[in-house]
VMD Tcl script that builds the backbone (N, CA, C; Angstrom):
set m [mol new atoms 189]
animate dup $m
set s [atomselect $m all]
$s set {name element resname resid chain x y z} {
  {N N MET 1 A -7.439 -17.531 12.066}
  {CA C MET 1 A -7.175 -16.278 11.329}
  {C C MET 1 A -5.692 -15.725 11.603}
  {N N LYS 2 A -5.266 -15.421 10.419}
  {CA C LYS 2 A -3.849 -14.956 10.608}
  {C C LYS 2 A -3.546 -13.695 9.821}
  {N N LEU 3 A -3.026 -12.744 10.228}
  {CA C LEU 3 A -2.569 -11.516 9.560}
  {C C LEU 3 A -1.398 -11.595 9.129}
  {N N SER 4 A -1.325 -10.744 7.926}
  {CA C SER 4 A -0.196 -10.763 7.011}
  {C C SER 4 A -0.037 -9.366 6.564}
  {N N VAL 5 A 1.290 -8.985 6.250}
  {CA C VAL 5 A 1.640 -7.649 5.698}
  {C C VAL 5 A 2.496 -7.731 4.485}
  {N N ASP 6 A 2.002 -6.918 3.335}
  {CA C ASP 6 A 3.092 -6.776 2.056}
  {C C ASP 6 A 3.984 -5.937 2.599}
  {N N PRO 7 A 5.189 -6.209 2.694}
  {CA C PRO 7 A 6.234 -5.261 3.275}
  {C C PRO 7 A 6.610 -4.202 2.115}
  {N N ILE 8 A 6.300 -4.472 0.848}
  {CA C ILE 8 A 6.666 -3.667 -0.375}
  {C C ILE 8 A 5.453 -2.767 -0.370}
  {N N GLY 9 A 4.385 -3.120 -0.097}
  {CA C GLY 9 A 3.051 -2.128 -0.183}
  {C C GLY 9 A 2.734 -1.255 0.799}
  {N N CYS 10 A 3.260 -1.596 1.940}
  {CA C CYS 10 A 3.187 -0.894 3.133}
  {C C CYS 10 A 3.897 0.511 3.223}
  {N N ARG 11 A 3.247 1.383 3.626}
  {CA C ARG 11 A 3.764 2.861 3.535}
  {C C ARG 11 A 4.098 3.451 4.884}
  {N N ALA 12 A 3.921 2.567 6.118}
  {CA C ALA 12 A 4.164 3.095 7.338}
  {C C ALA 12 A 3.199 3.918 8.103}
  {N N HIS 13 A 1.794 3.972 7.647}
  {CA C HIS 13 A 0.863 4.816 8.129}
  {C C HIS 13 A 0.753 4.661 9.679}
  {N N GLY 14 A 0.940 3.286 10.049}
  {CA C GLY 14 A 0.897 3.011 11.569}
  {C C GLY 14 A -0.783 2.811 11.957}
  {N N LEU 15 A -1.822 2.806 11.192}
  {CA C LEU 15 A -2.933 2.875 11.592}
  {C C LEU 15 A -3.407 1.350 12.140}
  {N N CYS 16 A -2.754 0.495 11.410}
  {CA C CYS 16 A -3.024 -0.965 12.158}
  {C C CYS 16 A -2.578 -1.048 13.486}
  {N N ALA 17 A -1.398 -0.569 13.807}
  {CA C ALA 17 A -1.026 -0.746 15.175}
  {C C ALA 17 A -1.797 0.036 16.130}
  {N N ASP 18 A -2.487 1.195 15.659}
  {CA C ASP 18 A -3.556 2.002 16.555}
  {C C ASP 18 A -4.624 1.127 17.177}
  {N N LEU 19 A -5.101 0.481 15.882}
  {CA C LEU 19 A -6.361 -0.446 15.857}
  {C C LEU 19 A -6.079 -1.736 16.712}
  {N N LEU 20 A -4.890 -2.317 16.574}
  {CA C LEU 20 A -4.691 -3.735 17.074}
  {C C LEU 20 A -3.432 -3.704 17.753}
  {N N PRO 21 A -3.279 -2.902 18.840}
  {CA C PRO 21 A -1.860 -2.862 19.585}
  {C C PRO 21 A -1.464 -4.220 20.275}
  {N N GLU 22 A -2.412 -5.155 20.448}
  {CA C GLU 22 A -2.256 -6.381 21.076}
  {C C GLU 22 A -1.270 -7.153 20.113}
  {N N ARG 23 A -1.464 -7.108 18.722}
  {CA C ARG 23 A -0.757 -7.906 17.955}
  {C C ARG 23 A 0.244 -7.293 16.862}
  {N N ILE 24 A 0.214 -5.971 16.877}
  {CA C ILE 24 A 0.986 -5.290 15.953}
  {C C ILE 24 A 1.792 -4.093 16.605}
  {N N LEU 25 A 2.998 -4.224 16.605}
  {CA C LEU 25 A 3.984 -3.343 16.883}
  {C C LEU 25 A 4.728 -2.620 15.892}
  {N N LEU 26 A 5.077 -1.328 16.014}
  {CA C LEU 26 A 5.798 -0.488 15.040}
  {C C LEU 26 A 7.255 -0.558 15.107}
  {N N ASP 27 A 8.075 -0.932 14.026}
  {CA C ASP 27 A 9.656 -0.856 14.233}
  {C C ASP 27 A 9.945 0.690 14.328}
  {N N GLU 28 A 11.250 0.911 14.253}
  {CA C GLU 28 A 11.838 2.151 14.472}
  {C C GLU 28 A 11.434 3.125 13.334}
  {N N TRP 29 A 11.043 2.596 12.063}
  {CA C TRP 29 A 10.643 3.376 10.883}
  {C C TRP 29 A 9.291 3.531 10.903}
  {N N GLY 30 A 8.566 2.755 11.673}
  {CA C GLY 30 A 7.158 2.912 11.737}
  {C C GLY 30 A 6.286 1.789 10.735}
  {N N TYR 31 A 7.023 0.767 10.631}
  {CA C TYR 31 A 6.435 -0.436 9.842}
  {C C TYR 31 A 6.058 -1.424 10.635}
  {N N PRO 32 A 4.994 -2.109 10.727}
  {CA C PRO 32 A 4.263 -3.189 11.349}
  {C C PRO 32 A 5.095 -4.218 11.568}
  {N N VAL 33 A 5.262 -4.762 12.688}
  {CA C VAL 33 A 5.753 -5.916 13.141}
  {C C VAL 33 A 4.644 -6.769 13.911}
  {N N LEU 34 A 4.251 -7.960 13.074}
  {CA C LEU 34 A 3.231 -8.680 13.498}
  {C C LEU 34 A 3.482 -9.925 14.578}
  {N N ALA 35 A 2.826 -10.148 15.649}
  {CA C ALA 35 A 2.942 -10.987 16.463}
  {C C ALA 35 A 2.860 -12.420 15.716}
  {N N ALA 36 A 3.588 -13.356 16.099}
  {CA C ALA 36 A 3.485 -14.784 15.579}
  {C C ALA 36 A 2.334 -15.578 15.982}
  {N N GLY 37 A 1.739 -16.367 14.920}
  {CA C GLY 37 A 0.591 -17.168 15.352}
  {C C GLY 37 A -0.592 -16.688 14.799}
  {N N PRO 38 A -1.707 -17.347 15.141}
  {CA C PRO 38 A -3.032 -16.893 14.784}
  {C C PRO 38 A -3.606 -16.029 15.535}
  {N N VAL 39 A -4.567 -15.138 15.029}
  {CA C VAL 39 A -5.118 -14.231 15.945}
  {C C VAL 39 A -6.027 -14.913 16.945}
  {N N PRO 40 A -6.067 -14.369 18.114}
  {CA C PRO 40 A -7.078 -15.091 19.103}
  {C C PRO 40 A -8.533 -14.484 18.623}
  {N N PRO 41 A -9.355 -15.639 18.701}
  {CA C PRO 41 A -10.678 -15.408 18.404}
  {C C PRO 41 A -11.380 -13.833 18.883}
  {N N ALA 42 A -11.045 -13.665 20.199}
  {CA C ALA 42 A -11.465 -12.430 20.746}
  {C C ALA 42 A -11.046 -11.313 20.074}
  {N N LEU 43 A -9.841 -11.185 19.184}
  {CA C LEU 43 A -9.302 -10.067 18.499}
  {C C LEU 43 A -9.642 -10.227 16.851}
  {N N VAL 44 A -10.511 -11.013 16.467}
  {CA C VAL 44 A -10.485 -11.106 15.133}
  {C C VAL 44 A -11.345 -10.001 14.575}
  {N N ALA 45 A -12.217 -9.462 15.318}
  {CA C ALA 45 A -13.017 -8.293 15.021}
  {C C ALA 45 A -12.079 -6.935 14.790}
  {N N ASP 46 A -11.211 -6.847 15.707}
  {CA C ASP 46 A -10.286 -5.812 15.771}
  {C C ASP 46 A -9.291 -5.969 14.625}
  {N N ALA 47 A -9.035 -7.106 14.310}
  {CA C ALA 47 A -8.093 -7.600 13.248}
  {C C ALA 47 A -8.382 -7.140 11.890}
  {N N ARG 48 A -9.848 -7.339 11.687}
  {CA C ARG 48 A -10.352 -7.229 10.451}
  {C C ARG 48 A -10.469 -5.620 10.300}
  {N N ARG 49 A -10.836 -4.880 11.308}
  {CA C ARG 49 A -10.635 -3.292 11.320}
  {C C ARG 49 A -9.499 -2.837 11.006}
  {N N ALA 50 A -8.401 -3.493 11.576}
  {CA C ALA 50 A -7.181 -2.919 11.220}
  {C C ALA 50 A -6.673 -3.190 9.853}
  {N N ALA 51 A -6.956 -4.408 9.189}
  {CA C ALA 51 A -6.813 -4.708 7.660}
  {C C ALA 51 A -7.716 -3.815 6.926}
  {N N ALA 52 A -8.839 -3.519 7.151}
  {CA C ALA 52 A -9.843 -2.533 6.217}
  {C C ALA 52 A -9.188 -1.249 6.399}
  {N N ALA 53 A -8.585 -0.738 7.569}
  {CA C ALA 53 A -8.290 0.517 7.777}
  {C C ALA 53 A -6.900 0.921 6.801}
  {N N CYS 54 A -6.226 -0.205 6.710}
  {CA C CYS 54 A -4.837 0.134 5.731}
  {C C CYS 54 A -5.225 1.026 4.601}
  {N N PRO 55 A -4.640 2.185 4.428}
  {CA C PRO 55 A -4.820 2.982 3.078}
  {C C PRO 55 A -4.313 2.472 1.958}
  {N N VAL 56 A -3.384 1.643 2.023}
  {CA C VAL 56 A -2.823 0.947 0.696}
  {C C VAL 56 A -3.294 -0.480 0.575}
  {N N LEU 57 A -3.913 -0.838 1.548}
  {CA C LEU 57 A -4.411 -2.440 1.472}
  {C C LEU 57 A -3.377 -3.315 1.648}
  {N N ALA 58 A -2.187 -2.990 2.265}
  {CA C ALA 58 A -1.147 -3.891 2.526}
  {C C ALA 58 A -1.203 -4.926 3.537}
  {N N MET 59 A -2.343 -4.911 4.211}
  {CA C MET 59 A -2.526 -5.798 5.408}
  {C C MET 59 A -3.801 -6.651 4.959}
  {N N ARG 60 A -3.475 -8.206 5.371}
  {CA C ARG 60 A -4.459 -9.044 5.023}
  {C C ARG 60 A -4.858 -9.834 6.333}
  {N N LEU 61 A -5.943 -10.333 6.247}
  {CA C LEU 61 A -6.452 -11.203 7.468}
  {C C LEU 61 A -7.058 -12.352 6.672}
  {N N ARG 62 A -6.490 -13.602 6.918}
  {CA C ARG 62 A -6.726 -14.856 6.190}
  {C C ARG 62 A -7.109 -16.102 7.142}
  {N N LYS 63 A -7.878 -16.844 6.831}
  {CA C LYS 63 A -8.158 -18.134 7.467}
  {C C LYS 63 A -6.942 -19.120 7.321}
}
mol reanalyze $m
mol bondsrecalc $m
mol representation Tube
mol addrep $m
């Protein structure tokens, strides 16, 4: 599974980083910076929650 974010659609709410701090950091403007590579199996459930919590649906989790 891999996380991606639509940089145009993102509004920098930061919920994703709160829910998945192991894979998502926020830049100085509050936009997410994703860790490279696939999401480890132990974090897939948290990654799903982070993507679902995005108020503008800018985050995606794909196979």
